[in-house]
Backbone as CSV, one residue per row, in Angstrom:
resi,resn,N_x,N_y,N_z,CA_x,CA_y,CA_z,C_x,C_y,C_z
1,MET,-11.656,-69.684,-43.265,-13.011,-68.712,-42.941,-13.913,-69.423,-41.991
2,ARG,-14.534,-68.470,-41.098,-15.385,-68.933,-40.244,-17.119,-69.537,-40.988
3,ASP,-16.924,-68.680,-41.898,-18.103,-68.603,-42.619,-18.278,-68.973,-44.260
4,LYS,-18.564,-70.275,-44.564,-18.100,-70.799,-45.698,-18.839,-70.003,-47.136
5,ASN,-19.934,-69.159,-46.751,-20.294,-68.451,-47.836,-19.855,-67.210,-48.115
6,ARG,-18.792,-66.955,-47.618,-17.846,-65.731,-47.651,-16.821,-66.278,-48.504
7,ILE,-16.444,-67.365,-48.786,-15.280,-67.927,-49.716,-15.112,-67.429,-50.956
8,ASN,-16.271,-67.276,-51.838,-16.219,-66.903,-53.083,-15.801,-65.468,-53.159
9,SER,-16.520,-64.469,-52.361,-16.006,-63.546,-52.280,-14.887,-62.975,-52.011
10,ILE,-14.321,-63.517,-50.795,-12.759,-63.362,-50.260,-11.868,-63.770,-51.526
11,ARG,-11.570,-64.496,-51.954,-11.242,-64.932,-53.103,-11.055,-64.060,-54.256
12,GLU,-12.492,-63.567,-54.595,-12.810,-62.591,-55.745,-11.790,-61.052,-55.348
13,ILE,-11.873,-61.255,-53.998,-11.213,-59.578,-53.495,-9.533,-59.961,-53.291
14,ILE,-9.214,-61.187,-53.120,-7.874,-60.966,-53.013,-7.182,-61.319,-54.342
15,GLY,-8.114,-61.894,-55.466,-7.646,-61.932,-56.773,-7.583,-60.596,-57.607
16,GLN,-8.018,-59.660,-56.686,-8.060,-58.087,-57.186,-6.583,-57.822,-57.195
17,HIS,-5.569,-58.326,-56.531,-4.263,-57.930,-55.952,-3.267,-58.838,-56.125
18,THR,-3.313,-59.958,-56.976,-2.490,-61.072,-57.307,-3.051,-62.062,-58.408
19,PRO,-2.205,-62.140,-59.246,-2.480,-63.190,-60.469,-2.386,-64.921,-60.515
20,ASN,-2.168,-64.528,-58.755,-1.627,-66.043,-57.956,-2.848,-66.735,-57.270
21,VAL,-3.911,-66.251,-57.419,-4.711,-66.740,-56.280,-5.384,-67.948,-56.613
22,HIS,-4.985,-68.504,-57.787,-5.399,-70.187,-57.900,-4.273,-70.993,-56.788
23,ASN,-3.512,-70.351,-56.271,-2.531,-71.077,-55.093,-3.114,-71.018,-53.514
24,LEU,-4.207,-70.642,-53.694,-4.743,-70.084,-52.644,-5.697,-71.256,-52.263
25,THR,-5.834,-72.082,-51.253,-7.003,-72.838,-50.644,-7.450,-72.189,-49.372
26,ILE,-8.945,-72.046,-49.234,-9.255,-71.567,-48.212,-10.326,-72.891,-47.503
27,GLU,-10.151,-72.636,-46.315,-10.852,-73.703,-45.498,-11.661,-73.324,-44.265
28,VAL,-12.937,-73.999,-44.140,-13.764,-73.547,-42.944,-12.979,-74.048,-41.548
29,ALA,-12.952,-72.818,-40.729,-12.345,-73.526,-39.282,-12.724,-72.448,-38.218
30,ASP,-12.937,-72.692,-36.874,-12.817,-71.966,-35.814,-11.718,-72.063,-34.981
31,LEU,-11.305,-70.984,-34.056,-10.626,-71.108,-33.266,-10.774,-72.503,-32.069
32,ASP,-11.876,-72.461,-31.511,-12.599,-73.094,-30.854,-11.941,-74.935,-30.966
33,ASP,-12.273,-74.892,-32.589,-12.263,-76.456,-33.040,-11.057,-77.192,-32.872
34,SER,-10.363,-77.832,-32.160,-9.189,-78.479,-31.655,-9.123,-79.414,-33.070
35,LYS,-10.117,-80.131,-33.300,-10.169,-81.162,-34.606,-9.729,-80.839,-35.564
36,VAL,-10.256,-79.434,-36.031,-9.873,-78.970,-37.614,-8.703,-78.406,-37.952
37,TRP,-8.022,-78.080,-36.843,-6.817,-77.293,-37.117,-5.645,-78.836,-37.239
38,LYS,-5.986,-79.772,-36.664,-5.049,-81.043,-36.926,-5.173,-81.535,-38.031
39,LYS,-6.106,-81.510,-38.951,-6.304,-81.635,-40.303,-5.481,-80.416,-41.234
40,LEU,-5.699,-79.390,-40.668,-5.243,-78.134,-41.770,-3.718,-78.188,-41.453
41,VAL,-3.596,-78.391,-40.633,-1.711,-78.262,-40.408,-0.636,-79.278,-40.942
42,GLN,-1.510,-80.331,-41.656,-0.493,-81.399,-42.182,0.040,-80.926,-43.401
43,ASN,1.362,-81.242,-43.098,2.291,-81.063,-44.702,2.570,-79.347,-44.698
44,MET,2.440,-78.478,-43.410,2.898,-77.337,-43.561,3.948,-76.949,-42.727
45,ASP,5.029,-76.146,-43.505,6.051,-75.718,-42.750,5.984,-74.495,-41.764
46,PHE,5.233,-73.718,-42.039,4.999,-72.590,-41.262,3.525,-72.304,-41.181
47,ILE,3.097,-71.655,-40.174,1.692,-71.198,-39.714,1.701,-69.585,-39.265
48,GLN,0.891,-68.687,-39.563,0.792,-67.528,-39.436,-0.715,-67.692,-38.605
49,HIS,-0.570,-67.313,-37.327,-1.845,-67.013,-36.622,-1.934,-65.791,-36.256
50,ILE,-3.061,-65.280,-37.046,-3.453,-64.014,-37.394,-4.609,-63.398,-36.266
51,ALA,-5.755,-64.618,-36.331,-7.303,-64.206,-35.739,-6.865,-63.790,-34.480
52,SER,-7.656,-63.234,-33.959,-8.010,-63.253,-32.523,-9.432,-62.227,-32.296
53,PRO,-10.155,-62.487,-31.231,-11.528,-61.718,-31.546,-10.996,-60.371,-30.746
54,PHE,-11.779,-59.301,-31.348,-11.596,-57.796,-31.052,-12.749,-57.258,-31.895
55,PRO,-13.944,-57.263,-30.890,-15.334,-56.688,-31.451,-15.255,-54.895,-31.306
56,ARG,-16.068,-54.607,-32.021,-16.125,-52.910,-32.107,-16.858,-52.773,-30.702
57,ILE,-17.746,-53.376,-30.254,-18.283,-53.115,-28.727,-18.019,-54.295,-27.759
58,LEU,-17.627,-53.965,-26.525,-16.981,-54.716,-25.626,-18.392,-55.891,-25.460
59,PRO,-17.956,-57.027,-25.045,-18.709,-58.064,-24.973,-19.258,-57.828,-23.561
60,LYS,-20.422,-58.562,-23.148,-20.712,-58.491,-21.596,-19.921,-59.258,-20.757
61,HIS,-19.400,-60.530,-21.063,-18.489,-61.214,-20.332,-17.185,-61.415,-21.004
62,GLU,-16.367,-60.746,-20.139,-14.758,-60.944,-21.005,-14.090,-62.206,-21.768
63,ASN,-14.688,-63.529,-20.990,-14.313,-64.795,-21.223,-14.811,-65.073,-23.052
64,GLU,-15.751,-64.250,-23.360,-16.008,-64.457,-24.607,-14.784,-63.714,-25.987
65,LEU,-13.787,-62.945,-25.388,-12.778,-62.640,-25.766,-11.533,-63.457,-25.459
66,ILE,-11.514,-63.622,-23.999,-10.185,-64.530,-23.434,-10.033,-65.751,-23.739
67,LEU,-11.371,-66.552,-23.501,-11.166,-67.877,-23.970,-10.876,-68.462,-25.372
68,PRO,-11.876,-67.890,-26.421,-11.316,-68.139,-27.779,-9.649,-67.773,-28.256
69,ALA,-9.287,-66.672,-27.801,-8.046,-65.948,-27.740,-6.952,-67.235,-27.525
70,LYS,-7.012,-67.540,-26.046,-6.206,-68.531,-25.438,-6.287,-69.708,-26.102
71,ASN,-7.465,-70.282,-26.155,-7.837,-71.756,-26.678,-7.572,-72.010,-28.100
72,GLY,-7.926,-71.009,-28.737,-7.545,-70.934,-30.259,-6.232,-70.963,-30.223
73,THR,-5.127,-70.341,-29.611,-3.808,-70.342,-29.883,-3.462,-71.690,-29.454
74,LEU,-3.643,-72.209,-28.330,-3.005,-73.494,-27.940,-3.387,-74.670,-28.802
75,ASN,-4.795,-74.569,-29.361,-5.125,-75.739,-30.575,-4.429,-75.669,-31.446
76,ILE,-4.034,-74.552,-32.324,-3.050,-74.393,-33.306,-1.584,-75.144,-32.745
77,LEU,-1.018,-74.766,-32.002,0.222,-74.978,-31.481,0.404,-76.442,-31.118
78,LYS,-0.752,-77.108,-30.330,-0.527,-78.314,-30.312,-0.371,-78.957,-31.777
79,ALA,-1.672,-78.739,-32.493,-1.592,-79.459,-33.915,-0.330,-79.097,-34.085
80,ALA,0.530,-77.709,-34.143,1.346,-77.690,-35.212,2.466,-78.335,-34.628
81,SER,2.653,-78.688,-33.381,3.738,-79.495,-32.502,3.589,-81.184,-33.331
82,GLU,2.333,-81.434,-33.540,2.412,-83.163,-33.760,2.357,-83.329,-35.032
83,ALA,2.352,-82.203,-35.800,2.698,-82.099,-37.369,3.854,-82.011,-37.828
84,LYS,4.525,-81.510,-36.539,5.947,-81.185,-36.870,6.371,-79.872,-37.954
85,VAL,5.410,-79.032,-38.004,5.621,-77.746,-38.478,7.135,-77.010,-37.955
86,LYS,7.530,-76.204,-38.578,8.677,-75.825,-38.473,8.392,-74.633,-37.417
87,ARG,7.598,-73.486,-37.880,7.680,-72.474,-37.310,6.214,-71.521,-37.197
88,VAL,5.658,-71.450,-35.735,4.275,-70.650,-35.848,4.507,-69.299,-35.777
89,VAL,4.177,-68.091,-36.479,4.294,-66.628,-36.122,3.063,-66.316,-35.560
90,MET,3.083,-65.692,-34.568,1.578,-65.316,-34.040,1.489,-63.900,-33.582
91,VAL,0.434,-63.024,-34.299,0.432,-61.559,-33.824,-0.430,-61.634,-32.384
92,SER,0.305,-60.962,-31.926,0.119,-60.696,-30.518,-0.504,-59.255,-30.733
93,SER,-0.019,-58.155,-29.709,-0.488,-56.942,-29.849,0.449,-55.937,-28.771
94,LEU,0.797,-54.725,-29.206,1.118,-53.743,-28.074,0.483,-53.695,-26.786
95,ALA,-0.825,-54.584,-26.823,-1.376,-54.082,-25.769,-1.304,-55.447,-24.893
96,ALA,-0.419,-56.234,-25.482,0.335,-57.177,-24.368,1.802,-56.697,-23.822
97,VAL,2.106,-55.463,-23.803,3.144,-54.612,-23.242,2.780,-53.892,-22.340
98,ILE,2.120,-52.896,-22.755,1.893,-51.436,-22.235,0.855,-51.505,-20.782
99,TYR,0.266,-52.346,-20.665,-0.949,-52.060,-19.728,-1.043,-52.577,-18.479
100,GLY,-1.976,-52.448,-17.626,-1.878,-53.141,-16.191,-0.854,-52.295,-15.332
101,LYS,-0.789,-51.129,-15.327,0.411,-50.283,-15.057,-0.528,-48.625,-14.374
102,SER,-0.088,-48.076,-13.665,-0.535,-46.999,-13.252,-0.127,-45.977,-14.210
103,LYS,-0.800,-44.549,-14.187,-0.582,-43.868,-15.214,0.842,-43.096,-15.095
104,LYS,1.482,-43.136,-14.192,2.773,-42.816,-13.725,3.829,-43.712,-14.725
105,ASP,3.442,-44.933,-14.198,4.419,-46.007,-14.712,3.989,-46.218,-16.231
106,ARG,3.131,-45.427,-16.770,3.089,-45.663,-18.459,3.767,-44.992,-19.561
107,ASN,4.175,-43.918,-18.406,5.220,-42.671,-19.166,6.539,-43.694,-19.437
108,ASN,6.885,-44.629,-18.555,8.198,-45.318,-19.063,8.353,-45.929,-19.996
109,VAL,9.664,-46.331,-20.504,10.113,-46.738,-21.639,9.446,-48.347,-21.807
110,PHE,8.869,-48.447,-22.828,8.852,-50.085,-22.953,9.488,-50.655,-23.832
111,ASN,9.848,-51.874,-23.975,10.341,-52.809,-25.140,10.073,-54.352,-24.979
112,GLU,10.350,-55.052,-25.901,9.703,-56.290,-25.920,9.898,-57.311,-24.631
113,ALA,10.929,-57.054,-23.782,10.820,-57.348,-22.315,9.538,-57.393,-21.547
114,ASP,8.821,-56.472,-21.668,7.844,-55.748,-21.012,6.665,-56.671,-21.268
115,TRP,5.504,-56.622,-20.172,4.454,-57.357,-20.473,3.481,-56.733,-19.613
116,THR,2.286,-56.266,-20.148,0.832,-56.277,-19.507,0.744,-56.978,-18.414
117,ASP,0.220,-56.517,-17.241,-0.073,-57.165,-15.930,-1.662,-57.657,-16.080
118,GLU,-1.935,-58.794,-16.586,-3.234,-59.233,-16.445,-4.123,-59.185,-15.380
119,THR,-3.364,-59.489,-14.338,-4.113,-59.446,-13.461,-4.781,-58.078,-12.385
120,ASN,-4.162,-57.324,-13.081,-4.685,-55.981,-12.674,-5.536,-55.255,-13.734
121,LYS,-6.959,-55.614,-13.187,-8.428,-55.332,-14.160,-8.457,-54.119,-14.115
122,GLN,-8.033,-52.976,-13.294,-8.247,-51.710,-13.215,-7.622,-51.050,-14.372
123,ASP,-6.727,-51.660,-14.377,-5.787,-50.982,-15.576,-5.759,-51.466,-16.984
124,THR,-6.470,-52.323,-17.193,-6.481,-53.402,-18.566,-8.102,-53.529,-18.858
125,ALA,-8.329,-53.537,-20.110,-9.828,-54.022,-20.663,-9.519,-55.362,-21.119
126,PRO,-11.066,-55.719,-21.490,-10.827,-57.293,-21.915,-9.771,-57.560,-23.046
127,TYR,-9.977,-56.822,-24.015,-8.977,-57.165,-25.192,-7.725,-57.215,-24.889
128,MET,-7.039,-56.464,-23.816,-5.654,-56.459,-23.560,-5.250,-57.735,-22.595
129,ARG,-6.268,-57.898,-22.091,-6.114,-59.485,-20.934,-6.314,-60.370,-21.750
130,SER,-7.007,-60.210,-23.210,-7.043,-61.496,-23.790,-5.478,-61.834,-24.795
131,LYS,-5.243,-60.563,-25.243,-3.988,-60.540,-25.678,-2.805,-61.279,-25.130
132,THR,-2.888,-60.565,-23.872,-1.339,-60.925,-22.844,-1.689,-62.385,-22.763
133,ILE,-2.865,-62.997,-22.293,-3.082,-64.176,-21.933,-2.715,-65.473,-22.646
134,ALA,-3.232,-65.032,-23.982,-3.252,-65.790,-25.195,-1.316,-65.965,-25.526
135,GLU,-0.747,-64.569,-25.477,0.405,-64.984,-25.723,1.144,-65.470,-24.604
136,LYS,1.157,-65.401,-23.281,2.018,-65.877,-22.327,1.953,-67.296,-22.328
137,ALA,0.343,-68.070,-22.622,0.208,-69.059,-23.073,0.976,-69.800,-24.129
138,ALA,1.098,-69.039,-24.894,1.728,-69.809,-26.101,3.293,-69.804,-25.839
139,TRP,3.915,-69.232,-25.103,5.331,-69.128,-24.863,5.427,-70.271,-23.715
140,GLU,4.579,-70.395,-22.748,4.514,-71.087,-21.487,4.246,-72.883,-22.186
141,TYR,3.500,-72.703,-23.436,3.199,-74.039,-23.735,4.600,-74.485,-24.566
142,LEU,5.509,-73.778,-25.095,6.718,-74.115,-25.752,7.664,-74.378,-24.817
143,GLU,7.792,-73.834,-23.532,8.427,-74.057,-22.543,8.233,-75.743,-22.065
144,GLN,6.705,-75.750,-21.864,6.554,-77.216,-21.105,6.673,-78.330,-22.094
145,ASN,6.716,-77.899,-23.459,6.589,-79.120,-24.416,7.981,-78.915,-25.492
146,ASN,8.611,-79.689,-25.411,10.454,-79.307,-26.193,9.798,-80.349,-27.305
147,THR,8.901,-79.711,-28.349,8.685,-80.720,-29.566,9.674,-80.083,-30.823
148,GLY,10.133,-79.139,-30.550,11.080,-78.626,-31.708,10.174,-77.353,-32.505
149,LEU,9.458,-77.190,-32.151,8.520,-76.190,-32.534,9.292,-74.678,-32.342
150,GLU,9.439,-73.928,-33.495,9.822,-72.477,-32.845,8.326,-71.663,-33.077
151,LEU,8.624,-70.527,-32.038,7.337,-69.313,-32.294,8.374,-68.178,-31.892
152,THR,7.513,-67.186,-33.054,7.934,-65.786,-33.444,6.321,-65.020,-32.900
153,THR,6.691,-63.874,-32.076,5.135,-63.332,-31.811,5.993,-61.922,-32.507
154,VAL,4.707,-61.177,-33.052,4.801,-59.807,-33.537,3.556,-58.798,-32.864
155,LEU,4.022,-57.806,-32.332,3.045,-57.068,-31.226,2.819,-55.702,-31.985
156,PRO,1.724,-55.672,-32.937,1.663,-54.076,-33.668,0.640,-53.235,-32.576
157,GLY,0.807,-51.978,-32.829,-0.143,-50.985,-32.430,-1.311,-51.102,-33.126
158,ALA,-1.855,-50.014,-33.330,-3.290,-49.819,-34.160,-2.891,-49.751,-35.413
159,ILE,-3.577,-50.752,-36.114,-3.106,-51.036,-37.535,-4.154,-50.596,-38.267
160,LEU,-3.689,-49.553,-39.234,-4.225,-48.848,-40.390,-3.516,-48.933,-41.674
161,GLY,-4.691,-48.364,-42.364,-3.891,-48.547,-44.014,-5.003,-49.232,-44.751
162,PRO,-4.634,-49.393,-46.146,-5.996,-50.012,-46.847,-6.603,-51.245,-46.128
163,VAL,-8.126,-51.191,-46.416,-8.671,-52.595,-46.148,-9.211,-53.507,-47.310
164,LEU,-9.229,-54.661,-47.316,-9.617,-55.410,-48.167,-11.316,-55.291,-48.835
165,GLU,-11.806,-55.339,-47.329,-13.406,-55.102,-47.559,-13.994,-54.835,-46.479
166,LYS,-15.313,-54.790,-46.655,-16.269,-54.159,-45.541,-16.108,-54.661,-44.116
167,ASP,-16.029,-55.926,-44.281,-15.489,-56.476,-42.833,-13.974,-56.288,-42.124
168,PHE,-13.699,-55.008,-42.239,-12.445,-54.507,-41.734,-12.150,-54.918,-40.152
169,GLY,-10.803,-54.543,-39.864,-10.545,-54.488,-38.567,-10.914,-53.494,-37.644
170,THR,-11.093,-53.839,-36.388,-11.604,-52.629,-35.662,-10.486,-51.327,-35.480
171,SER,-9.603,-51.274,-35.840,-8.484,-50.356,-35.660,-9.008,-49.144,-36.568
172,ALA,-9.495,-49.490,-38.004,-10.171,-48.727,-38.820,-11.082,-47.678,-38.334
173,ASN,-11.765,-48.072,-37.363,-12.791,-47.131,-36.769,-12.259,-45.728,-36.235
174,ILE,-10.863,-45.801,-35.992,-10.299,-44.440,-35.497,-10.425,-43.363,-36.806
175,VAL,-10.124,-44.001,-37.956,-10.591,-43.313,-39.049,-11.819,-43.024,-39.420
176,ILE,-12.514,-43.907,-39.407,-13.829,-43.951,-39.616,-14.870,-42.696,-39.149
177,SER,-14.459,-42.817,-37.671,-15.092,-42.044,-36.611,-14.763,-40.732,-36.949
178,ILE,-13.648,-40.194,-37.421,-13.031,-38.771,-37.806,-13.803,-38.459,-39.139
179,LEU,-13.680,-39.294,-40.107,-14.320,-38.814,-41.260,-16.168,-38.540,-41.344
180,ASN,-16.522,-39.615,-40.918,-17.902,-39.602,-40.684,-18.443,-38.724,-40.113
181,GLY,-17.831,-37.888,-38.967,-18.266,-36.951,-38.068,-19.289,-37.484,-36.636
182,SER,-18.968,-38.764,-36.433,-19.586,-39.465,-35.466,-18.970,-38.732,-34.071
183,LEU,-17.574,-37.982,-34.441,-17.154,-37.553,-33.048,-17.283,-36.038,-33.191
184,PRO,-17.901,-35.315,-32.482,-17.977,-33.927,-32.341,-16.720,-33.543,-32.154
185,ALA,-15.819,-33.767,-31.707,-14.675,-33.409,-31.014,-13.192,-34.738,-30.831
186,THR,-12.401,-34.502,-30.907,-11.619,-35.762,-30.835,-11.176,-35.733,-29.589
187,PRO,-11.224,-37.278,-28.819,-10.677,-37.369,-27.475,-9.102,-37.449,-27.151
188,LYS,-8.992,-37.244,-25.937,-7.433,-36.983,-25.693,-6.763,-38.491,-25.676
189,ILE,-6.862,-38.880,-26.793,-6.524,-40.490,-26.582,-5.465,-40.434,-28.296
190,GLY,-4.335,-41.501,-27.947,-3.503,-41.652,-29.091,-3.285,-43.002,-28.898
191,PHE,-2.199,-43.784,-29.948,-2.117,-44.843,-30.182,-0.805,-44.854,-30.860
192,ASP,0.023,-45.942,-30.658,1.379,-46.532,-31.635,0.552,-47.091,-32.875
193,ILE,1.016,-46.275,-33.907,0.309,-46.607,-35.123,1.295,-47.525,-36.292
194,ILE,0.718,-48.542,-36.868,1.562,-49.654,-37.851,0.872,-49.114,-39.066
195,ASP,1.405,-49.126,-40.477,0.761,-49.537,-41.456,0.696,-51.037,-41.674
196,VAL,-0.696,-51.368,-42.314,-0.972,-52.801,-42.362,-0.113,-53.754,-43.285
197,ARG,0.780,-52.660,-44.146,1.575,-53.359,-44.930,2.657,-53.616,-44.771
198,SER,3.270,-52.640,-43.759,4.380,-52.946,-42.568,4.390,-54.158,-42.019
199,VAL,3.006,-54.234,-41.396,2.714,-55.724,-40.454,2.720,-56.916,-41.508
200,ALA,2.397,-56.796,-42.529,2.377,-57.974,-43.560,3.930,-58.348,-43.736
201,GLU,4.797,-57.630,-43.783,5.885,-57.340,-44.356,6.815,-58.109,-43.279
202,LEU,6.732,-57.705,-42.075,7.169,-57.878,-41.048,6.598,-59.588,-40.710
203,LEU,5.460,-60.059,-40.614,5.374,-61.654,-40.556,5.883,-62.219,-41.551
204,ILE,6.422,-61.799,-42.582,6.839,-62.722,-43.873,8.287,-62.669,-43.217
205,LEU,9.025,-61.641,-42.703,10.260,-61.592,-42.046,10.537,-62.647,-41.079
206,ALA,9.465,-62.202,-39.963,9.422,-63.178,-39.126,9.295,-64.868,-39.199
207,MET,8.740,-65.211,-40.187,8.629,-66.464,-40.462,9.467,-67.218,-41.468
208,GLU,10.100,-66.286,-42.061,11.479,-66.834,-42.702,12.656,-66.773,-42.653
209,MET,13.089,-65.617,-41.575,14.427,-65.450,-41.100,14.686,-66.195,-39.781
210,PRO,16.033,-67.003,-40.010,15.924,-67.873,-38.816,16.324,-67.163,-37.572
211,GLN,17.081,-65.943,-37.523,17.320,-65.370,-36.099,15.934,-64.530,-35.558
212,SER,14.896,-65.012,-36.142,13.799,-64.636,-35.226,12.693,-65.790,-34.600
213,ALA,13.558,-66.568,-34.549,12.861,-67.735,-33.362,13.030,-67.387,-32.113
214,GLY,12.060,-67.754,-31.616,11.823,-67.320,-29.972,11.748,-65.847,-29.547
215,LYS,11.502,-65.119,-30.227,11.840,-63.566,-30.097,10.117,-62.890,-30.232
216,ARG,9.855,-61.926,-29.589,8.830,-61.143,-29.667,9.363,-59.665,-30.673
217,TYR,8.911,-58.975,-31.561,8.827,-57.985,-32.366,7.517,-56.472,-31.908
218,ILE,8.330,-55.859,-31.411,6.975,-54.454,-31.326,7.295,-53.872,-32.996
219,ALA,6.005,-53.533,-33.219,5.367,-53.049,-34.502,4.827,-51.718,-34.359
220,SER,5.692,-50.602,-34.773,5.244,-49.344,-34.285,6.077,-47.905,-35.242
221,ALA,5.048,-47.406,-35.994,5.896,-46.536,-36.676,5.954,-44.788,-36.300
222,GLY,5.440,-45.099,-34.688,5.298,-43.886,-33.874,4.053,-43.603,-33.528
223,TYR,3.776,-42.616,-32.401,2.442,-42.251,-31.575,1.954,-41.074,-32.559
224,LEU,0.745,-41.161,-32.768,-0.191,-40.237,-33.345,-1.406,-40.163,-32.305
225,SER,-2.054,-39.126,-31.965,-3.396,-38.991,-31.421,-4.269,-38.570,-32.516
226,PHE,-5.552,-38.815,-31.607,-6.795,-38.792,-32.233,-6.710,-37.093,-33.186
227,ALA,-6.196,-36.210,-32.463,-5.986,-35.008,-33.039,-4.944,-34.877,-33.941
228,GLN,-4.059,-35.345,-33.868,-2.848,-35.175,-35.231,-3.674,-36.042,-36.258
229,ILE,-4.245,-37.132,-36.045,-4.654,-38.152,-37.100,-5.904,-37.212,-37.983
230,ALA,-6.578,-36.513,-37.116,-7.724,-35.808,-37.785,-7.020,-34.503,-38.665
231,LYS,-5.857,-34.181,-38.137,-4.946,-32.724,-38.692,-4.655,-33.419,-40.560
232,ILE,-4.354,-34.394,-40.021,-3.612,-35.378,-41.673,-4.675,-35.747,-42.386
233,LEU,-5.993,-36.071,-41.827,-7.029,-36.317,-42.448,-7.641,-35.259,-43.337
234,LYS,-7.480,-34.126,-42.435,-8.087,-32.405,-42.807,-7.390,-32.232,-43.997
235,GLN,-6.140,-32.019,-44.174,-5.119,-31.852,-45.348,-5.559,-32.622,-46.350
236,GLN,-5.975,-33.963,-46.183,-6.157,-34.893,-47.267,-7.414,-34.922,-47.792
237,TYR,-8.467,-34.234,-46.995,-9.803,-34.145,-47.629,-10.646,-33.174,-47.196
238,PRO,-10.051,-31.849,-47.794,-10.521,-30.492,-47.599,-11.766,-30.134,-47.387
239,GLY,-12.427,-31.067,-48.410,-14.044,-30.771,-48.474,-14.795,-31.441,-47.251
240,ARG,-14.372,-32.454,-46.540,-14.989,-32.909,-45.272,-14.944,-31.937,-44.147
241,LYS,-16.019,-32.043,-43.373,-16.298,-31.213,-42.106,-15.520,-32.339,-41.076
242,ILE,-14.200,-32.056,-41.005,-13.363,-32.895,-39.782,-12.960,-31.755,-38.717
243,SER,-13.271,-32.418,-37.258,-13.142,-31.539,-36.405,-11.725,-31.773,-35.624
244,THR,-10.700,-30.914,-35.330,-9.683,-31.132,-34.644,-9.124,-30.865,-33.617
245,ARG,-10.830,-30.314,-32.771,-10.887,-29.708,-31.163,-10.956,-30.927,-30.170
246,GLU,-10.336,-30.858,-29.445,-10.178,-31.967,-28.337,-10.914,-31.676,-27.426
247,LEU,-11.914,-33.332,-27.222,-13.073,-32.891,-25.865,-12.343,-33.101,-24.447
248,PRO,-12.874,-32.334,-23.778,-12.513,-32.763,-22.356,-12.797,-33.923,-21.916
249,ASN,-11.812,-34.519,-20.733,-11.768,-35.802,-20.587,-13.164,-36.257,-19.880
250,CYS,-13.671,-35.357,-19.242,-14.918,-35.718,-18.739,-16.151,-36.051,-19.623
251,ALA,-15.998,-34.947,-20.801,-16.652,-35.172,-21.927,-16.570,-36.433,-22.553
252,THR,-15.699,-36.623,-22.795,-15.411,-37.781,-23.621,-15.922,-39.448,-22.761
253,ARG,-15.937,-39.056,-21.472,-16.474,-40.360,-20.827,-17.945,-40.507,-20.941
254,ILE,-18.458,-39.069,-20.972,-19.889,-39.292,-20.890,-20.362,-39.566,-22.560
255,PHE,-19.768,-39.147,-23.359,-19.779,-39.599,-24.925,-19.727,-40.667,-25.133
256,SER,-19.033,-41.739,-24.209,-18.441,-43.163,-24.591,-19.814,-44.207,-23.858
257,LEU,-20.906,-43.331,-23.297,-21.938,-43.946,-23.107,-22.961,-44.425,-24.409
258,TYR,-22.895,-43.377,-25.138,-23.637,-43.507,-26.444,-22.725,-43.815,-27.347
259,GLU,-21.471,-43.552,-27.382,-20.445,-44.021,-28.993,-19.676,-45.335,-28.254
260,LYS,-20.426,-46.562,-28.113,-19.888,-47.605,-27.712,-18.402,-48.375,-28.185
261,ASN,-17.909,-47.454,-29.421,-17.130,-47.805,-30.074,-15.634,-47.394,-29.142
262,LEU,-15.904,-46.380,-28.296,-15.108,-45.633,-27.450,-14.314,-46.125,-26.034
263,LYS,-15.205,-47.149,-25.521,-15.254,-47.908,-24.625,-13.879,-49.048,-24.307
264,PRO,-13.589,-49.494,-25.652,-12.273,-50.185,-25.507,-10.899,-49.356,-25.195
265,ILE,-10.900,-48.113,-25.701,-9.602,-47.387,-25.506,-9.711,-46.292,-24.457
266,LEU,-10.864,-46.443,-23.666,-10.680,-45.474,-22.490,-9.577,-45.095,-21.658
267,LEU,-9.090,-46.657,-21.405,-7.660,-46.355,-20.476,-6.797,-45.620,-21.017
268,ASP,-6.512,-45.287,-22.286,-5.691,-44.402,-23.106,-6.073,-42.830,-22.669
269,LEU,-7.143,-42.804,-22.272,-7.512,-41.500,-21.930,-6.477,-40.546,-21.297
270,GLY,-6.324,-39.495,-21.791,-5.238,-38.337,-20.906,-4.005,-38.839,-20.726
271,ILE,-3.158,-40.161,-21.118,-2.133,-40.716,-21.440,-1.158,-39.933,-22.697
272,LYS,-0.057,-39.355,-22.181,0.565,-38.782,-22.942,1.456,-39.609,-24.172
273,GLU,2.143,-39.326,-24.898,2.881,-40.240,-25.785,3.821,-40.937,-24.920
274,ARG,3.332,-42.205,-25.192,4.333,-43.232,-24.413,5.724,-43.353,-25.015
275,PRO,6.861,-43.587,-24.586,8.056,-44.058,-25.210,8.060,-45.289,-25.469
276,ILE,8.385,-46.201,-26.740,8.270,-46.943,-27.046,9.870,-47.337,-27.741
277,PHE,10.457,-48.251,-27.214,11.853,-48.643,-27.692,11.904,-50.197,-28.214
278,ILE,12.090,-50.121,-29.515,12.155,-51.375,-30.220,13.308,-51.973,-29.951
279,LYS,13.579,-53.052,-29.014,14.580,-53.397,-28.977,15.193,-54.742,-29.752
280,GLN,14.503,-55.263,-30.431,14.525,-56.398,-31.571,14.823,-55.900,-32.639
281,SER,15.708,-56.646,-33.437,16.126,-55.834,-34.712,16.310,-57.521,-35.739
282,MET,15.803,-57.238,-37.112,16.077,-58.485,-37.794,17.456,-58.084,-38.728
283,ASN,18.110,-56.849,-38.571,19.255,-56.718,-39.466,20.325,-57.601,-38.875
């Protein structure tokens, strides 16, 4: 945890879902603190590196995202290498695959061999660059340091599903903005969606299965637009006023000046369903 004052509440929340919470140890750590990771990785076989900054509102300076993402990843890999950890499983993102390309190229088929061009700032946002730079740094570190450490990366789309607590991930705002009526109509934006429980299962498989070492795995259950998600929610919650109308693109851009949560996803505005080919398989 970054805040020691939240340790008891998190332990209580997790304890509602498992009788084995007594096996859980929670420590205070920060991605930028290289010393703390050297202590925490001792006697560990595997590490799941899941955390990376993704604020609901974009920061003024992109390095507020990029530097913690990159440096935190390298801090963990260096500590893991020194401690002879077997494998690190890192949560990257589909954002590290499909961006930094023209709208025409975005309609191509993508797979785990593809990378976002983080040098193309016109067609990427700070979060996309941060995930790409961090994952590239991880693979580069392993290439340059033959320590025996294994790396597997998991690249999910927008992660939806049950949340543990009020401090939930940014992706949940897709559903919240539709349910609470903060969007007068839906923007013409869509995402590859994945259930959080599927991501959790994939992370365990990536950790345990020998054949996953050295591979990237895209995690997507398919593409849904805001309008399609709104229609699903309207069926599930008929008593709520849920709009399924779509905003013109120009209106979405204007609306994003007031609804800051839309800013990070404007690059997807007007992009049709993008084909994703999941090349890797654990079968």
